[in-house]
Every structure is written in structure tokens, then in C-alpha cells.
gemmi code that builds the backbone of each chain (N, CA, C; Angstrom):
import gemmi

chains = {
    "A": [
        ("UNK", (-26.250, -4.318, 36.076), (-26.991, -4.135, 34.830), (-28.439, -3.751, 35.133)),
        ("UNK", (-29.016, -2.941, 34.283), (-30.418, -2.580, 34.438), (-31.285, -3.674, 33.822)),
        ("UNK", (-32.217, -4.190, 34.603), (-33.118, -5.230, 34.105), (-34.393, -4.600, 33.569)),
        ("UNK", (-34.822, -5.072, 32.425), (-36.040, -4.596, 31.788), (-37.062, -5.729, 31.802)),
        ("UNK", (-38.232, -5.464, 32.332), (-39.269, -6.478, 32.451), (-40.512, -6.039, 31.699)),
        ("UNK", (-40.918, -6.835, 30.724), (-42.108, -6.533, 29.939), (-43.284, -7.356, 30.422)),
        ("UNK", (-44.454, -6.786, 30.313), (-45.675, -7.541, 30.575), (-46.776, -7.083, 29.627)),
        ("UNK", (-47.603, -8.037, 29.175), (-47.437, -9.469, 29.419), (-46.335, -10.046, 28.529)),
        ("UNK", (-46.023, -11.326, 28.711), (-45.060, -11.992, 27.830), (-45.688, -12.313, 26.483)),
        ("UNK", (-46.995, -12.523, 26.501), (-47.728, -12.735, 25.261), (-49.162, -12.283, 25.456)),
        ("UNK", (-49.797, -11.983, 24.342), (-51.207, -11.612, 24.402), (-51.865, -11.990, 23.087)),
        ("UNK", (-53.155, -12.266, 23.188), (-53.965, -12.544, 22.008), (-54.939, -11.388, 21.821)),
        ("UNK", (-55.011, -10.892, 20.605), (-55.881, -9.761, 20.339), (-56.471, -9.881, 18.936)),
        ("UNK", (-57.532, -9.156, 18.720), (-58.219, -9.174, 17.431), (-57.872, -7.942, 16.616)),
        ("UNK", (-58.016, -8.064, 15.302), (-57.826, -6.910, 14.425), (-58.755, -5.783, 14.887)),
        ("UNK", (-58.190, -4.592, 15.005), (-58.966, -3.441, 15.464), (-58.832, -3.153, 16.943)),
        ("UNK", (-58.313, -4.104, 17.706), (-58.161, -3.897, 19.147), (-57.094, -2.847, 19.446)),
        ("UNK", (-57.217, -2.233, 20.595), (-56.181, -1.368, 21.148), (-55.348, -2.226, 22.090)),
        ("UNK", (-54.047, -2.192, 21.895), (-53.143, -3.062, 22.640), (-52.114, -2.209, 23.380)),
        ("UNK", (-51.869, -2.564, 24.637), (-50.861, -1.857, 25.431), (-49.881, -2.852, 26.021)),
        ("UNK", (-48.607, -2.577, 25.857), (-47.523, -3.389, 26.406), (-46.754, -2.521, 27.399)),
        ("UNK", (-46.414, -3.117, 28.530), (-45.719, -2.382, 29.582), (-44.278, -2.850, 29.703)),
        ("UNK", (-43.405, -1.921, 30.009), (-41.976, -2.204, 30.215), (-41.541, -1.479, 31.481)),
        ("UNK", (-40.916, -2.215, 32.382), (-40.458, -1.631, 33.645), (-38.958, -1.818, 33.795)),
        ("UNK", (-38.264, -0.745, 34.139), (-36.821, -0.790, 34.366), (-36.530, -0.989, 35.852)),
        ("UNK", (-35.447, -1.695, 36.142), (-35.099, -1.981, 37.540), (-34.550, -0.753, 38.266)),
        ("UNK", (-34.207, 0.284, 37.523), (-33.839, 1.572, 38.101), (-34.184, 2.655, 37.088)),
        ("UNK", (-34.187, 3.892, 37.539), (-34.609, 4.975, 36.679), (-33.720, 5.149, 35.455)),
        ("UNK", (-34.349, 5.318, 34.290), (-33.598, 5.493, 33.043), (-34.028, 6.758, 32.308)),
        ("UNK", (-34.688, 7.681, 33.030), (-35.191, 8.897, 32.381), (-36.048, 8.487, 31.181)),
        ("UNK", (-35.737, 8.990, 29.994), (-36.509, 8.576, 28.806), (-35.636, 7.826, 27.806)),
        ("UNK", (-34.564, 7.190, 28.296), (-33.651, 6.463, 27.412), (-34.202, 5.066, 27.118)),
        ("UNK", (-35.323, 5.043, 26.406), (-36.069, 3.804, 26.189), (-36.496, 3.735, 24.719)),
        ("UNK", (-36.238, 2.598, 24.113), (-36.613, 2.366, 22.721), (-37.513, 1.141, 22.637)),
        ("UNK", (-38.291, 1.102, 21.571), (-39.153, -0.054, 21.279), (-38.829, -0.580, 19.878)),
        ("UNK", (-38.849, -1.924, 19.760), (-38.581, -2.592, 18.497), (-39.677, -3.598, 18.220)),
        ("UNK", (-39.902, -3.813, 16.917), (-40.840, -4.835, 16.455), (-40.038, -5.887, 15.698)),
        ("UNK", (-40.326, -7.156, 15.961), (-39.658, -8.223, 15.226), (-40.678, -9.249, 14.751)),
        ("UNK", (-40.672, -9.505, 13.454), (-41.513, -10.537, 12.875), (-40.685, -11.801, 12.708)),
        ("UNK", (-41.343, -12.970, 12.683), (-40.600, -14.238, 12.623), (-39.615, -14.297, 11.458)),
        ("UNK", (-38.375, -14.660, 11.765), (-37.361, -14.818, 10.740), (-36.797, -13.523, 10.199)),
        ("UNK", (-37.190, -12.405, 10.786), (-36.750, -11.111, 10.302), (-35.942, -10.375, 11.362)),
        ("UNK", (-35.203, -9.353, 10.920), (-34.473, -8.517, 11.852), (-35.437, -7.595, 12.595)),
        ("UNK", (-35.061, -7.185, 13.793), (-35.882, -6.180, 14.483), (-35.947, -4.884, 13.682)),
        ("UNK", (-37.027, -4.147, 13.957), (-37.224, -2.846, 13.328), (-37.455, -1.813, 14.419)),
        ("UNK", (-36.795, -0.691, 14.309), (-36.944, 0.359, 15.307), (-38.284, 1.058, 15.151)),
        ("UNK", (-39.021, 1.195, 16.246), (-40.308, 1.885, 16.232), (-40.236, 3.241, 16.921)),
        ("UNK", (-39.705, 3.252, 18.127), (-39.757, 4.425, 19.001), (-38.428, 4.587, 19.696)),
        ("UNK", (-37.985, 5.840, 19.838), (-36.809, 6.172, 20.619), (-37.179, 7.273, 21.615)),
        ("UNK", (-36.339, 7.482, 22.597), (-36.598, 8.488, 23.633), (-38.002, 8.353, 24.221)),
        ("UNK", (-38.417, 7.117, 24.409), (-39.674, 6.724, 25.061), (-40.932, 7.041, 24.264)),
        ("UNK", (-40.949, 8.137, 23.515), (-42.205, 8.538, 22.888), (-42.061, 9.092, 21.473)),
        ("UNK", (-40.865, 9.129, 20.920), (-40.655, 9.683, 19.581), (-40.677, 8.587, 18.541)),
        ("UNK", (-41.535, 8.772, 17.529), (-41.653, 7.769, 16.478), (-40.482, 7.870, 15.511)),
        ("UNK", (-39.935, 6.721, 15.160), (-38.937, 6.704, 14.102), (-39.606, 7.110, 12.787)),
        ("UNK", (-38.803, 7.657, 11.887), (-39.308, 8.054, 10.588), (-39.957, 6.871, 9.865)),
        ("UNK", (-41.139, 7.110, 9.336), (-41.820, 6.069, 8.579), (-42.695, 5.137, 9.391)),
        ("UNK", (-42.649, 5.246, 10.708), (-43.476, 4.383, 11.555), (-44.873, 4.998, 11.673)),
        ("UNK", (-45.910, 4.200, 11.423), (-47.260, 4.773, 11.448), (-47.662, 5.275, 12.828)),
        ("UNK", (-48.528, 6.272, 12.814), (-48.916, 6.947, 14.054), (-49.822, 6.110, 14.944)),
        ("UNK", (-50.235, 4.926, 14.492), (-50.987, 4.039, 15.382), (-50.112, 3.543, 16.538)),
        ("UNK", (-48.792, 3.632, 16.364), (-47.883, 3.286, 17.449), (-47.596, 4.536, 18.286)),
        ("UNK", (-47.629, 4.371, 19.592), (-47.255, 5.470, 20.469), (-46.575, 4.919, 21.710)),
        ("UNK", (-45.690, 5.728, 22.268), (-44.987, 5.333, 23.473), (-45.096, 6.418, 24.522)),
        ("UNK", (-45.027, 5.994, 25.772), (-45.083, 6.965, 26.849), (-44.298, 6.445, 28.037)),
        ("UNK", (-44.064, 7.337, 28.986), (-43.403, 6.957, 30.229), (-42.096, 7.673, 30.440)),
        ("UNK", (-41.621, 7.564, 31.655), (-40.344, 8.146, 32.049), (-39.948, 7.554, 33.397)),
        ("UNK", (-38.659, 7.488, 33.639), (-38.203, 6.933, 34.918), (-38.085, 5.429, 34.860)),
        ("UNK", (-39.075, 4.717, 35.399), (-39.017, 3.252, 35.409), (-40.157, 2.573, 34.672)),
        ("UNK", (-41.219, 3.284, 34.358), (-42.410, 2.654, 33.783), (-42.753, 3.253, 32.427)),
        ("UNK", (-42.924, 2.357, 31.448), (-43.127, 2.768, 30.068), (-44.219, 1.910, 29.436)),
        ("UNK", (-44.872, 2.471, 28.405), (-45.860, 1.701, 27.670), (-45.695, 1.928, 26.175)),
        ("UNK", (-46.017, 0.875, 25.427), (-46.170, 0.940, 23.976), (-47.625, 0.632, 23.694)),
        ("UNK", (-48.268, 1.489, 22.919), (-49.666, 1.289, 22.568), (-49.816, 1.215, 21.064)),
        ("UNK", (-50.584, 0.238, 20.624), (-50.987, 0.148, 19.223), (-52.476, 0.460, 19.216)),
        ("UNK", (-52.862, 1.532, 18.520), (-54.229, 2.044, 18.690), (-55.278, 1.155, 18.047)),
        ("UNK", (-54.961, 0.567, 16.915), (-55.915, -0.289, 16.208), (-55.107, -1.362, 15.502)),
        ("UNK", (-55.089, -2.539, 16.103), (-54.214, -3.611, 15.647), (-54.602, -4.062, 14.234)),
        ("UNK", (-53.593, -4.166, 13.386), (-53.791, -4.646, 12.022), (-53.027, -5.944, 11.815)),
        ("UNK", (-53.368, -6.707, 10.771), (-52.690, -8.001, 10.573), (-51.165, -7.899, 10.537)),
        ("UNK", (-50.636, -6.802, 10.001), (-49.179, -6.672, 9.886), (-48.503, -6.359, 11.230)),
        ("UNK", (-49.300, -6.109, 12.262), (-48.759, -5.764, 13.583), (-48.526, -6.982, 14.470)),
        ("UNK", (-48.951, -8.151, 14.017), (-48.727, -9.333, 14.814), (-47.256, -9.700, 14.731)),
        ("UNK", (-46.594, -9.627, 15.886), (-45.134, -9.693, 15.958), (-44.733, -9.758, 17.422)),
        ("UNK", (-43.435, -9.802, 17.652), (-42.903, -9.687, 19.007), (-42.309, -8.297, 19.185)),
        ("UNK", (-42.599, -7.690, 20.333), (-42.147, -6.333, 20.616), (-41.171, -6.349, 21.792)),
        ("UNK", (-40.084, -5.606, 21.653), (-39.050, -5.517, 22.683), (-38.831, -4.067, 23.097)),
        ("UNK", (-38.676, -3.856, 24.395), (-38.174, -2.570, 24.863), (-36.676, -2.691, 25.121)),
        ("UNK", (-35.988, -1.568, 25.136), (-34.534, -1.555, 25.355), (-34.139, -0.252, 26.029)),
        ("UNK", (-33.329, -0.367, 27.091), (-32.839, 0.846, 27.740), (-31.444, 1.178, 27.227)),
        ("UNK", (-31.172, 2.444, 27.071), (-29.838, 2.875, 26.655), (-29.324, 3.993, 27.560)),
        ("UNK", (-29.768, 3.929, 28.829), (-29.283, 4.912, 29.813), (-27.870, 4.564, 30.258)),
        ("UNK", (-27.610, 3.264, 30.420), (-26.288, 2.881, 30.894), (-25.871, 1.552, 30.292)),
        ("UNK", (-24.557, 1.279, 30.357), (-24.035, 0.041, 29.802), (-24.109, -1.094, 30.819)),
        ("UNK", (-24.394, -2.318, 30.336), (-24.687, -2.646, 28.938), (-26.124, -2.295, 28.569)),
        ("UNK", (-26.350, -1.947, 27.298), (-27.740, -1.785, 26.860), (-28.484, -3.103, 27.079)),
        ("UNK", (-29.701, -3.042, 27.577), (-30.437, -4.266, 27.879), (-31.841, -4.192, 27.312)),
        ("UNK", (-32.342, -5.384, 26.932), (-33.665, -5.527, 26.350), (-34.609, -6.197, 27.340)),
        ("UNK", (-35.907, -5.916, 27.167), (-36.910, -6.733, 27.818), (-36.964, -8.091, 27.148)),
        ("UNK", (-37.709, -9.006, 27.752), (-37.742, -10.389, 27.256), (-38.647, -10.538, 26.044)),
        ("UNK", (-39.399, -9.500, 25.712), (-40.278, -9.542, 24.548), (-41.723, -9.802, 24.907)),
        ("UNK", (-42.605, -9.260, 24.097), (-44.047, -9.510, 24.197), (-44.537, -9.958, 22.838)),
        ("UNK", (-45.052, -11.179, 22.786), (-45.541, -11.719, 21.521), (-47.014, -11.373, 21.378)),
        ("UNK", (-47.357, -10.682, 20.305), (-48.742, -10.303, 20.029), (-49.277, -11.262, 18.970)),
        ("UNK", (-50.274, -12.050, 19.364), (-50.824, -13.087, 18.488), (-52.266, -12.780, 18.125)),
        ("UNK", (-52.711, -13.437, 17.077), (-54.078, -13.251, 16.611), (-55.034, -14.077, 17.458)),
        ("UNK", (-56.105, -13.423, 17.916), (-57.135, -14.151, 18.668), (-58.050, -14.860, 17.691)),
    ],
    "B": [
        ("UNK", (-30.493, 4.784, 0.923), (-31.084, 3.783, 1.808), (-29.992, 3.088, 2.616)),
        ("UNK", (-30.189, 3.052, 3.930), (-29.234, 2.367, 4.800), (-29.302, 0.866, 4.554)),
        ("UNK", (-28.143, 0.264, 4.342), (-28.066, -1.190, 4.193), (-26.925, -1.725, 5.058)),
        ("UNK", (-27.221, -2.813, 5.749), (-26.230, -3.533, 6.547), (-26.334, -4.991, 6.161)),
        ("UNK", (-25.234, -5.552, 5.673), (-25.255, -6.927, 5.187), (-24.179, -7.727, 5.919)),
        ("UNK", (-24.642, -8.636, 6.775), (-23.728, -9.491, 7.527), (-23.330, -10.714, 6.716)),
        ("UNK", (-22.174, -11.247, 7.043), (-21.722, -12.494, 6.461), (-20.741, -13.157, 7.421)),
        ("UNK", (-20.435, -14.418, 7.153), (-19.439, -15.117, 7.941), (-19.977, -16.146, 8.911)),
        ("UNK", (-21.293, -16.180, 9.103), (-21.846, -17.183, 10.003), (-21.638, -18.589, 9.471)),
        ("UNK", (-21.487, -19.535, 10.374), (-21.189, -20.915, 9.957), (-21.377, -21.849, 11.134)),
        ("UNK", (-21.227, -23.141, 10.857), (-21.176, -24.160, 11.893), (-19.718, -24.312, 12.314)),
        ("UNK", (-19.469, -24.213, 13.611), (-18.097, -24.300, 14.116), (-18.091, -25.151, 15.385)),
        ("UNK", (-17.007, -25.838, 15.609), (-16.896, -26.691, 16.790), (-16.613, -25.860, 18.041)),
        ("UNK", (-17.010, -26.368, 19.198), (-16.676, -25.665, 20.440), (-15.179, -25.423, 20.531)),
        ("UNK", (-14.820, -24.221, 20.971), (-13.426, -23.826, 21.047), (-12.898, -23.193, 19.773)),
        ("UNK", (-13.670, -23.250, 18.717), (-13.242, -22.713, 17.440), (-13.395, -21.210, 17.320)),
        ("UNK", (-13.045, -20.707, 16.143), (-13.074, -19.268, 15.876), (-13.859, -18.980, 14.614)),
        ("UNK", (-14.338, -17.745, 14.539), (-15.104, -17.298, 13.382), (-14.985, -15.780, 13.315)),
        ("UNK", (-14.982, -15.229, 12.125), (-15.032, -13.782, 11.981), (-16.262, -13.389, 11.183)),
        ("UNK", (-17.081, -12.558, 11.784), (-18.251, -12.017, 11.114), (-17.906, -10.662, 10.501)),
        ("UNK", (-18.542, -10.377, 9.386), (-18.382, -9.074, 8.732), (-19.751, -8.433, 8.525)),
        ("UNK", (-19.758, -7.124, 8.452), (-20.987, -6.374, 8.180), (-20.629, -5.232, 7.238)),
        ("UNK", (-21.106, -5.326, 6.007), (-20.851, -4.290, 5.011), (-21.951, -3.238, 5.086)),
        ("UNK", (-21.547, -2.001, 5.262), (-22.501, -0.909, 5.453), (-22.524, 0.003, 4.230)),
        ("UNK", (-23.697, 0.508, 3.915), (-23.834, 1.461, 2.824), (-25.052, 2.331, 3.061)),
        ("UNK", (-25.113, 3.450, 2.343), (-26.277, 4.322, 2.419), (-26.198, 5.381, 3.504)),
        ("UNK", (-25.082, 5.455, 4.209), (-24.905, 6.481, 5.227), (-23.399, 6.709, 5.419)),
        ("UNK", (-23.051, 7.769, 6.121), (-21.653, 8.076, 6.379), (-21.173, 7.238, 7.549)),
        ("UNK", (-20.505, 6.145, 7.225), (-20.117, 5.113, 8.211), (-19.346, 5.713, 9.376)),
        ("UNK", (-18.478, 6.655, 9.080), (-17.589, 7.203, 10.100), (-18.304, 8.082, 11.120)),
        ("UNK", (-19.573, 8.367, 10.894), (-20.331, 9.199, 11.835), (-21.032, 8.407, 12.933)),
        ("UNK", (-20.971, 7.073, 12.847), (-21.812, 6.275, 13.725), (-21.050, 5.235, 14.510)),
        ("UNK", (-21.437, 5.081, 15.799), (-21.065, 3.875, 16.529), (-21.761, 2.696, 15.846)),
        ("UNK", (-21.169, 1.529, 15.976), (-21.761, 0.320, 15.443), (-21.802, -0.753, 16.528)),
        ("UNK", (-22.774, -1.642, 16.405), (-23.022, -2.649, 17.435), (-23.210, -4.029, 16.829)),
        ("UNK", (-23.008, -5.031, 17.651), (-23.449, -6.395, 17.379), (-24.454, -6.777, 18.471)),
        ("UNK", (-25.547, -7.362, 18.013), (-26.601, -7.859, 18.902), (-26.895, -9.284, 18.474)),
        ("UNK", (-27.117, -10.180, 19.412), (-27.387, -11.574, 19.036), (-28.707, -12.054, 19.600)),
        ("UNK", (-29.180, -13.145, 18.985), (-30.451, -13.741, 19.392), (-30.330, -15.248, 19.268)),
        ("UNK", (-30.298, -15.925, 20.397), (-30.274, -17.380, 20.397), (-31.610, -17.903, 19.870)),
        ("UNK", (-31.628, -19.116, 19.330), (-32.864, -19.662, 18.752), (-34.027, -19.616, 19.736)),
        ("UNK", (-35.105, -18.960, 19.335), (-36.299, -18.879, 20.169), (-36.199, -17.967, 21.375)),
        ("UNK", (-35.125, -17.206, 21.466), (-34.901, -16.348, 22.629), (-34.936, -14.877, 22.248)),
        ("UNK", (-34.648, -14.024, 23.231), (-34.708, -12.596, 23.025), (-33.395, -12.002, 22.531)),
        ("UNK", (-33.388, -10.687, 22.436), (-32.245, -9.949, 21.918), (-31.258, -9.640, 23.037)),
        ("UNK", (-29.969, -9.803, 22.712), (-28.919, -9.534, 23.685), (-27.819, -8.720, 23.012)),
        ("UNK", (-27.509, -7.573, 23.569), (-26.407, -6.754, 23.057), (-25.084, -7.452, 23.320)),
        ("UNK", (-24.182, -7.409, 22.328), (-22.906, -8.113, 22.427), (-21.730, -7.146, 22.550)),
        ("UNK", (-21.691, -6.150, 21.653), (-20.502, -5.306, 21.609), (-20.785, -4.016, 20.863)),
        ("UNK", (-19.946, -3.008, 21.123), (-20.072, -1.716, 20.492), (-18.699, -1.143, 20.194)),
        ("UNK", (-18.579, -0.423, 19.092), (-17.340, 0.254, 18.746), (-17.672, 1.698, 18.381)),
        ("UNK", (-16.808, 2.610, 18.787), (-17.070, 4.007, 18.482), (-16.689, 4.324, 17.036)),
        ("UNK", (-16.862, 5.568, 16.667), (-16.782, 5.942, 15.250), (-15.415, 5.705, 14.635)),
        ("UNK", (-14.358, 5.987, 15.387), (-13.020, 5.825, 14.792), (-12.331, 4.538, 15.229)),
        ("UNK", (-13.045, 3.704, 15.970), (-12.501, 2.413, 16.372), (-11.611, 2.447, 17.597)),
        ("UNK", (-11.519, 3.590, 18.244), (-10.588, 3.721, 19.364), (-11.158, 3.250, 20.698)),
        ("UNK", (-12.446, 3.014, 20.744), (-13.082, 2.627, 21.999), (-14.096, 1.522, 21.743)),
        ("UNK", (-14.037, 0.485, 22.574), (-14.941, -0.650, 22.418), (-15.550, -1.019, 23.769)),
        ("UNK", (-16.664, -1.754, 23.689), (-17.319, -2.230, 24.885), (-17.914, -3.601, 24.586)),
        ("UNK", (-17.961, -4.460, 25.629), (-18.406, -5.835, 25.435), (-19.347, -6.265, 26.557)),
        ("UNK", (-20.251, -7.167, 26.210), (-21.015, -7.862, 27.238), (-20.069, -8.756, 28.036)),
        ("UNK", (-20.357, -8.939, 29.305), (-19.499, -9.774, 30.146), (-19.364, -11.188, 29.585)),
        ("UNK", (-20.424, -11.682, 28.951), (-20.441, -13.062, 28.462), (-19.452, -13.304, 27.327)),
        ("UNK", (-18.990, -12.246, 26.674), (-18.071, -12.434, 25.538), (-16.726, -11.737, 25.759)),
        ("UNK", (-16.606, -10.989, 26.853), (-15.386, -10.238, 27.102), (-14.188, -11.173, 27.166)),
        ("UNK", (-13.120, -10.811, 26.470), (-11.921, -11.615, 26.437), (-11.912, -12.683, 25.354)),
        ("UNK", (-13.074, -12.924, 24.741), (-13.167, -13.932, 23.675), (-13.499, -13.304, 22.325)),
        ("UNK", (-14.296, -12.250, 22.345), (-14.718, -11.592, 21.105), (-13.997, -10.255, 20.979)),
        ("UNK", (-13.736, -9.860, 19.719), (-13.134, -8.553, 19.446), (-13.890, -7.868, 18.320)),
        ("UNK", (-14.375, -6.691, 18.601), (-15.067, -5.889, 17.577), (-14.048, -4.945, 16.953)),
        ("UNK", (-14.178, -4.737, 15.653), (-13.305, -3.789, 14.964), (-14.047, -3.238, 13.756)),
        ("UNK", (-13.444, -2.246, 13.144), (-14.055, -1.652, 11.952), (-12.970, -1.157, 11.011)),
        ("UNK", (-13.302, -1.181, 9.720), (-12.417, -0.628, 8.699), (-13.203, 0.493, 8.023)),
        ("UNK", (-12.922, 1.721, 8.403), (-13.702, 2.831, 7.887), (-13.443, 3.087, 6.405)),
        ("UNK", (-12.310, 2.663, 5.923), (-12.034, 2.816, 4.492), (-12.896, 1.870, 3.665)),
        ("UNK", (-13.279, 0.754, 4.265), (-14.093, -0.251, 3.569), (-15.553, -0.237, 4.023)),
        ("UNK", (-15.905, 0.662, 4.928), (-17.280, 0.713, 5.479), (-17.720, -0.657, 5.993)),
        ("UNK", (-16.853, -1.297, 6.729), (-17.126, -2.653, 7.185), (-16.848, -2.794, 8.680)),
        ("UNK", (-17.758, -3.493, 9.333), (-17.669, -3.823, 10.756), (-17.333, -5.301, 10.883)),
        ("UNK", (-16.573, -5.645, 11.904), (-16.172, -7.042, 12.112), (-16.443, -7.475, 13.549)),
        ("UNK", (-16.584, -8.781, 13.703), (-16.613, -9.391, 15.033), (-15.783, -10.664, 14.973)),
        ("UNK", (-14.609, -10.633, 15.608), (-13.764, -11.811, 15.711), (-14.195, -12.586, 16.952)),
        ("UNK", (-14.572, -13.836, 16.738), (-15.107, -14.652, 17.815), (-14.175, -15.822, 18.050)),
        ("UNK", (-13.534, -15.880, 19.200), (-12.636, -16.969, 19.571), (-13.208, -17.732, 20.761)),
        ("UNK", (-12.714, -18.940, 20.964), (-13.167, -19.720, 22.111), (-14.659, -19.923, 22.140)),
        ("UNK", (-15.235, -20.226, 20.992), (-16.690, -20.311, 20.900), (-17.243, -21.441, 21.745)),
        ("UNK", (-18.419, -21.162, 22.309), (-19.118, -22.098, 23.178), (-20.502, -22.372, 22.613)),
        ("UNK", (-21.109, -23.451, 23.059), (-22.456, -23.786, 22.584), (-23.425, -22.632, 22.831)),
        ("UNK", (-23.253, -21.948, 23.943), (-24.164, -20.853, 24.278), (-23.964, -19.599, 23.415)),
        ("UNK", (-22.963, -19.611, 22.538), (-22.792, -18.516, 21.581), (-23.627, -18.739, 20.320)),
        ("UNK", (-24.268, -19.899, 20.216), (-25.130, -20.177, 19.072), (-26.254, -19.158, 19.006)),
        ("UNK", (-26.341, -18.462, 17.873), (-27.319, -17.380, 17.755), (-27.275, -16.801, 16.349)),
        ("UNK", (-28.294, -16.040, 16.031), (-28.223, -15.126, 14.890), (-27.559, -13.846, 15.391)),
        ("UNK", (-26.541, -13.422, 14.670), (-25.816, -12.203, 15.033), (-26.227, -11.081, 14.081)),
        ("UNK", (-26.710, -10.006, 14.672), (-27.127, -8.842, 13.903), (-26.116, -7.715, 14.071)),
        ("UNK", (-25.805, -7.097, 12.981), (-25.067, -5.839, 12.964), (-26.110, -4.723, 13.055)),
        ("UNK", (-25.848, -3.718, 13.863), (-26.810, -2.628, 14.020), (-26.102, -1.289, 14.037)),
        ("UNK", (-26.683, -0.335, 13.333), (-26.159, 1.022, 13.360), (-26.764, 1.793, 14.507)),
        ("UNK", (-25.941, 2.527, 15.195), (-26.472, 3.382, 16.256), (-27.529, 4.321, 15.677)),
        ("UNK", (-28.504, 4.635, 16.497), (-29.638, 5.427, 16.016), (-29.204, 6.803, 15.558)),
        ("UNK", (-28.443, 7.524, 16.386), (-28.144, 8.917, 16.054), (-26.651, 9.210, 16.074)),
        ("UNK", (-25.850, 8.184, 16.205), (-24.414, 8.420, 16.223), (-23.751, 7.739, 17.390)),
        ("UNK", (-24.138, 8.149, 18.617), (-23.465, 7.613, 19.802), (-24.443, 7.500, 20.962)),
        ("UNK", (-25.539, 6.795, 20.745), (-26.579, 6.712, 21.779), (-26.689, 5.350, 22.431)),
        ("UNK", (-26.253, 4.297, 21.722), (-26.429, 2.917, 22.170), (-27.864, 2.436, 22.118)),
        ("UNK", (-28.668, 3.019, 21.219), (-29.826, 2.307, 20.742), (-29.666, 2.177, 19.227)),
        ("UNK", (-30.570, 1.456, 18.615), (-30.271, 0.901, 17.307), (-31.278, 1.365, 16.266)),
        ("UNK", (-30.785, 2.130, 15.285), (-31.687, 2.679, 14.297), (-31.936, 1.761, 13.119)),
        ("UNK", (-30.914, 1.001, 12.730), (-31.016, 0.108, 11.585), (-30.303, -1.204, 11.911)),
        ("UNK", (-30.859, -2.292, 11.349), (-30.347, -3.632, 11.610), (-30.076, -4.334, 10.285)),
        ("UNK", (-29.054, -5.184, 10.273), (-28.868, -6.086, 9.153), (-29.815, -7.260, 9.256)),
        ("UNK", (-29.716, -8.156, 8.286), (-30.631, -9.313, 8.247), (-30.173, -10.441, 9.153)),
        ("UNK", (-28.951, -10.357, 9.631), (-28.435, -11.352, 10.564), (-27.664, -12.473, 9.870)),
        ("UNK", (-26.756, -13.072, 10.623), (-26.002, -14.227, 10.151), (-25.954, -15.244, 11.274)),
        ("UNK", (-26.191, -16.518, 10.938), (-26.348, -17.565, 11.940), (-25.006, -18.201, 12.283)),
        ("UNK", (-24.698, -18.223, 13.552), (-23.530, -18.916, 14.073), (-24.014, -20.102, 14.897)),
        ("UNK", (-23.561, -21.281, 14.524), (-23.923, -22.497, 15.254), (-22.657, -23.115, 15.805)),
        ("UNK", (-22.612, -23.306, 17.105), (-21.448, -23.907, 17.766), (-21.861, -25.284, 18.255)),
        ("UNK", (-21.305, -26.285, 17.603), (-21.701, -27.661, 17.914), (-20.650, -28.623, 17.393)),
        ("UNK", (-20.507, -29.735, 18.097), (-19.575, -30.772, 17.641), (-20.291, -31.799, 16.778)),
    ],
}
model = gemmi.Model(1)
for chain_id, residues in chains.items():
    chain = gemmi.Chain(chain_id)
    for i, (resn, *xyz) in enumerate(residues, 1):
        res = gemmi.Residue()
        res.name, res.seqid = resn, gemmi.SeqId(i, " ")
        for name, pos in zip(("N", "CA", "C"), xyz):
            atom = gemmi.Atom()
            atom.name, atom.element = name, gemmi.Element(name[0])
            atom.pos, atom.b_iso = gemmi.Position(*pos), 0.0
            res.add_atom(atom)
        chain.add_residue(res)
    model.add_chain(chain)
structure = gemmi.Structure()
structure.add_model(model)
structure.setup_entities()
């Protein structure tokens, strides 16, 4: 199985901050990488697919980059509604696997 | 609007069985692979199973292989997960998810989840 490792596991940030989350795959996955946002008690929401393509309706403050084994999710200016847990997921090979999550908290 | 509505979660004893359902609407059900993903309390997301568009091909996580069966009724736009031999470690919220673009194995839409608790 391909292991996905996110860093950091949690971070504290202020409204307006630029935030970057990293995701590393245990082997190359090309750009078969998605990002999800999950708020407490809610279902995950798809943000990005193919490493850098925004899902329809997702604001442009979210961006993704990377290819191969190293990927990043960036939130350009953190807003109150962005405080959540973020997961990366590879879909290059079975089984699909997720990172352990990065919890973004209010400083 | 895409809607996925899970049902069937419950408290069940170890070794017991449960069938989850996911009613889909707002898209052409037969065009998409469908998945189950679970999340244990306070933990991360784990993919459980996938079924192709016509139900002829399935895939399972090793942790549930031989105990869980995914199926679909395309006439009813409904996805199922038959869970047998339940264990405490199967306790989780189970999400039904629609494949993002048809057959990619990432997830474009999610249901609200249904809670399965395995405990005596």
C-alpha cells in the first residue's frame, strides 16, 4: 500500500495567515492526489483533484501543487470558515489511501 | 444537486451483521463507481470498498475482505454494504462517496455518514 504522510499534524494560525500543508507519498503517484476538508461532525468535502485542479465551487484561496511524491495545499488567506482538518488522498493505485490529517486551529 | 443519503447504522454486538444503504440522486447513478469510506471516532479516513458502474467488479480493504460485501441496485439508485462478522474495530461513521469523474477512485461527493457501533 502507498503510505501518505502529512505534516504538520496540527497547526495554529491567525485569520489572514497564509497556511501550507505538506503531503508525501511513500512512492511516486504522478499527480493522482486529492485534498479534502472536513469540519467537526461533517462529511469531508472535496477541494482539489489531480494535485492542483480546484473542484467546482471551491474558492481560489485554495491551491495545490506537486507531482511524484511531494505535494502541498496552500490557503492564501485563512478565514474563520477554513478552520478544519485537511486530508490528502492518493488514487494512483489500490487501495486508495489517505494522509493522517492536518488540523488547522485558531491561534 | 448530488445527494447521497446513508442509512442503516446501529449498535450491534460483536459477530453480528448490519446492512448499510446509500440512496443517490441528482446524477446518473449508472455512470459512476461508488465507494464506502469509514472514520473511527477521532481518527482519520479509511477507504473500505468500491464497486464499478454495473456492479460486476468490486474491491475491498484487507481489513474487511471476506466479511463485507458491496453491491448496488441501479434500478433503485442505491448502494449497499453488507457487513458480517462485525468487530469492535469496525466501529466508525461510514460514508458513501461518489467517484469524482466516474472511475478514478477519488471522491467527488460524500453522504452525511451513518454510525456503526460494535459493542456488547
